C-alpha positions in Angstrom: 26.5 -0.4 -24.5 23.6 0.5 -22.3 22.9 4.1 -23.9 22.7 2.3 -27.8 20.8 -0.2 -26.3 18.3 2.2 -25.0 17.9 3.8 -28.8 16.8 0.5 -30.2 14.6 -0.1 -27.5 13.2 3.3 -28.5 12.8 2.3 -31.9 11.3 -1.0 -31.4 8.7 1.2 -28.6 8.1 4.1 -31.5 7.2 1.2 -33.9 4.6 -0.5 -31.8 3.3 3.2 -31.2 3.3 3.9 -34.3 1.3 0.5 -35.8 -1.3 0.9 -32.9 -2.1 4.5 -34.2 -2.7 3.1 -37.6 -5.2 0.8 -36.3 -7.2 3.4 -34.1 -7.4 5.8 -37.1 -4.9 8.6 -35.5 -3.5 10.3 -38.3 -1.6 13.0 -36.6 0.0 10.6 -33.7 0.8 8.0 -37.0 3.0 10.9 -38.5 4.6 12.0 -35.9 5.8 8.5 -34.6 6.5 7.6 -38.3 9.0 10.6 -38.7 10.7 9.6 -35.7 11.4 6.2 -37.1 14.4 6.6 -38.8 16.4 9.8 -36.9 16.2 6.9 -33.9 17.3 4.2 -35.5 20.0 6.5 -36.9 21.3 7.3 -33.6 21.8 3.6 -32.7 23.6 2.8 -35.6 25.6 6.0 -35.2 26.8 4.4 -31.8 27.1 1.2 -32.7 29.7 2.4 -35.5 27.8 2.2 -38.5 29.1 3.2 -41.5 28.2 7.0 -43.0 26.3 5.5 -46.4 24.3 3.5 -44.1 23.5 7.0 -42.0 23.1 8.4 -45.4 20.3 5.4 -46.6 18.5 6.2 -43.0 18.7 9.9 -44.1 17.1 9.8 -47.5 14.8 7.2 -45.7 13.4 9.4 -43.3 12.7 12.2 -46.1 10.9 9.8 -48.3 8.8 9.3 -45.2 8.0 12.8 -44.7 7.2 13.5 -48.6 4.8 10.2 -48.3 3.1 11.5 -45.7 2.8 14.8 -47.3 1.7 12.8 -50.4 4.3 13.9 -52.6 4.8 10.3 -53.8 7.1 10.8 -57.1 9.7 12.9 -54.6 9.3 10.3 -51.8 10.2 7.6 -54.3 13.1 9.0 -55.4 14.4 9.7 -51.5 13.7 6.5 -51.0 15.9 5.2 -54.4 18.7 7.2 -52.9 18.6 5.1 -49.7 18.6 1.7 -51.7 21.5 3.0 -53.9 23.1 3.1 -50.3 22.5 -0.4 -49.1 23.4 -1.3 -52.7 26.8 0.2 -52.7 27.3 -1.4 -48.8 25.9 -4.9 -49.7 28.0 -5.2 -52.9 31.1 -4.2 -51.3 30.9 -6.5 -48.4 29.3 -9.7 -50.6 31.2 -13.0 -49.7 29.5 -14.4 -53.4 27.1 -13.2 -55.9 24.7 -15.7 -56.9 23.0 -15.7 -60.2 20.0 -18.0 -59.1 19.0 -14.9 -56.7 19.1 -12.3 -59.6 17.6 -14.7 -61.5 14.8 -15.6 -58.7 14.2 -11.8 -57.8 14.3 -11.1 -61.5 11.5 -13.3 -62.8 9.6 -11.9 -58.9 9.9 -8.4 -60.6 8.7 -8.5 -64.2 5.7 -11.0 -62.5 4.5 -8.3 -59.9 5.1 -5.4 -62.3 3.1 -7.3 -65.0 0.3 -7.8 -63.0 0.1 -4.0 -61.6 0.9 -2.3 -64.9 -2.2 -2.1 -66.1 -3.4 0.3 -63.5 -0.6 2.2 -62.6 -1.7 4.8 -64.7 0.8 8.0 -64.9 3.6 6.3 -62.7 4.3 3.4 -64.2 7.9 4.5 -65.2 8.6 5.8 -61.6 7.4 2.4 -60.3 9.3 0.4 -62.5 12.4 2.6 -62.1 12.2 2.5 -58.4 10.9 -1.4 -58.3 14.4 -2.2 -60.0 16.7 -0.5 -57.0 14.2 -2.0 -54.7 14.9 -5.5 -56.4 18.9 -4.8 -56.2 18.7 -4.3 -52.6 17.0 -7.5 -52.3 19.3 -9.2 -54.5 22.5 -7.9 -53.1 21.2 -8.0 -49.3 20.7 -11.6 -50.0 24.1 -12.2 -51.4 25.2 -11.2 -47.3 23.6 -14.1 -45.8 19.9 -15.0 -44.2 19.7 -11.7 -42.0 19.9 -8.8 -44.1 18.3 -11.1 -47.1 15.0 -11.3 -44.8 15.7 -7.7 -44.7 15.8 -7.1 -48.2 12.9 -9.3 -49.1 10.5 -8.0 -46.1 11.3 -4.2 -47.7 10.5 -5.9 -51.3 7.2 -6.5 -49.5 6.4 -3.6 -47.8 6.8 -1.7 -51.0 4.8 -3.9 -53.4 2.1 -3.4 -50.7 2.2 0.4 -51.5 2.3 -0.6 -55.5 -1.0 -2.4 -54.8 -2.7 0.3 -53.4 -0.9 2.8 -56.2 -2.8 0.1 -58.7 -6.2 0.9 -57.0 -6.4 -2.8 -55.4 -6.3 -2.0 -51.5 -7.9 -3.8 -48.3 -8.1 -2.8 -45.0 -5.3 -4.2 -43.0 -2.6 -2.7 -46.3 -1.4 0.3 -44.1 -0.5 -1.7 -41.0 1.4 -4.4 -42.6 3.1 -2.2 -45.2 4.3 -0.5 -41.8 5.6 -3.4 -39.9 7.2 -5.0 -43.0 9.2 -1.4 -43.2 10.2 -1.1 -39.3 11.3 -4.7 -39.8 12.9 -4.5 -43.4 14.8 -1.0 -41.9 16.0 -2.6 -38.5 17.3 -6.0 -40.3 19.3 -4.4 -42.6 20.8 -1.9 -40.8 21.4 -4.0 -37.9 23.3 -6.2 -40.6 25.4 -3.8 -41.7 26.6 -2.5 -38.0 30.1 -4.0 -37.6 30.3 -6.4 -35.0 33.3 -6.1 -32.3 34.0 -2.3 -33.9 33.8 0.0 -30.4 30.8 2.1 -29.8 31.0 5.6 -28.6 30.9 4.2 -24.5 33.6 1.7 -25.2 35.6 4.9 -26.7 34.5 6.8 -23.4 35.5 4.7 -21.3 38.8 3.9 -22.7 39.6 7.8 -22.5 
């Protein structure tokens, strides 16, 4: 238990360091801390007995982080698309209820935001529209599973909407900071909600042996 908690603490520290590096304008430190986030979170998930599909999603997120960091937008979006497919599969399987109200609310939000950004998205209109559907699917299916994953899905939507704002040419100073703050929070909330409560950890199994 202590070992898994240490990895979660490491994730929190790296997230804070990353946000600080954005604030001070150190691109190399920001890049290194960014690509460390998902591997560290994945180790914590593994130690807590998390599902393989979640680990695949975090690995895809790592690939997406790296690709976006080196300015490969479309491949990066594709990698995050894989991550959202993993989240959707996991949340659909676990959904105790499936609310059409949630689907409708997020559907209206998707149409509204896309309509606002569409005129200024240029050549990335279709990729953004396709990716945002997967993002909305994560938000919907996570909301079906309770407040914790629901907040995670909503915050992930906010994070990527802020990236969409920049793609449409509407930037502001705090945007990079807000993108990563919401991204870190979203990944933690989604991942932690999918870790099986009560499932033996690696340390439990070692003590039992």
